[in-house]
C-alpha angles and dihedrals in degrees: 000000000000119000114211129188112217124202106200137151107250114185102124090273106157095219096051092043088056090054090058092043093054093045095049094046094045094057108031093163092057125088113226125193114195120215094240127115103184123098093223092092097049094099093049093046093047091073089069119068091201102049129084134162128233113285110249117164133184087261091055089050093052093044091050092050092048091044090236093127137001112233097161105054098024090125093156088069091043091053091049092054098046136059098215144356129235127194106198124177146093118248095019096130103061123138104245135161089261094053097117096051093044092046092051091049092051092047090052090054095047095046092054091054093044091049087061094043091246119146128250123207129192113199136181099003136136124204123240162309088221136158110189135065087222091065092047092048093046090059093044086062091044094051091049088065092053126087097215131016114182114183122199097220135048093231092063092042092054092054090062104020092123090069109090094220095055119103141162131230129153120268116299093239091063088076094055114128106240098170093113089060096050093092094055105114120232110247127200087269138124120202126212119201101206127205132184103231090198087075090060123079114258097001103095090101089066095055099103094037091051091051094047095047090049091050091051092048091051091048091051095047095042088050088058090055101263124137111229125214119194110207129203112206093180123017092188090063093055102262096132095047090053092047089055090050091051092048091050089063096054122098120246091254093053096042090063088068096047130086134174132221125200114199110219103166104297100122097177092051092051095046092047088055093050090049089061094059125101091198132018117203093203125198095155114081095232093043086072093049095046091047091052093047089053091047093245117147112250136209104195115214104202119217096150137032088237090077093047091048092050093049092048090051090058094040096245103117102115092104114048119152105195128185093265092055104040090139086077088071088076097033106122093212092053092045092052091049091048092062086068098037097121137120142194108267101185096111092038092054091049090050092049090060087067089070084083097041098109095035089051091051089053095047093048097047119093093199127090107272122241116191128226095239 
């Protein structure tokens, strides 16, 4: 049984939780350890027999504080205890203020695994946004140390296509099995995936405009008889606070037709709800993908190029409501078109399975693995 160390962002973000869900279910005979030391994910993790988190006891905490022992970045011990490492996530290569410290931490992890001739896989990511050549060159060196780098968009792939280990396949979530949700009946309901733009670099100026355009869209749809459900995909990133702000601006008559949903780790509950929508006004990246998988019409609200790039890759970029054109969110013509903004995902879903091609080859081999770099 292979033991794999998984670096993943765990903050009850629906999209990232789906990454872990797909990975764990795809390889039930594999043991995964997630790079997470808090107890807040224990309940979520407990639903998978093959997933654990890093052991971090009260003693470890005291020793770390007193600088007696390092139980957080002791990657030499981690590499000894695992057969491979996987970085899995979406926007995990953004140029942020903390780039240098994060980069050094990642390099420390990777070097410990490479020192032991154990493979490193990067799955499901896009690259950027970035501004400097230094950032780009840093990650060229980083990717050279990895055995497999599978980007989820062609833009990112083209930046590094000269590296032999770099590939492209559609987003991991496109391969999710949604058959159990096919029988959920569409209700007279429109969903809104809400995002706090203040948590995104350079978008704070659009805060009020985003709120006002969303309010107007809700008023228009509720006026036509639709129930509206405002969904938080990640409370930690401000979704719920913004939903409450939006709802505070609605009149008493409209608010009767509006509900809110706070995702707290129940994936089936959240996906069942999305399956009941006739239209999904989708700011979150994975809200668009889940909506499409469930054959719900989508109106993409674009806060990042990653969403545009993904929709272009699947030839569904006719409707794109970016931050400079938020008035389109309450444009009746765009709304009417969005109810039918769907596409056949058969080939995309098959392609998405290739995200795991190299990892699957490693897991299924009984021989000692030797990387390509």
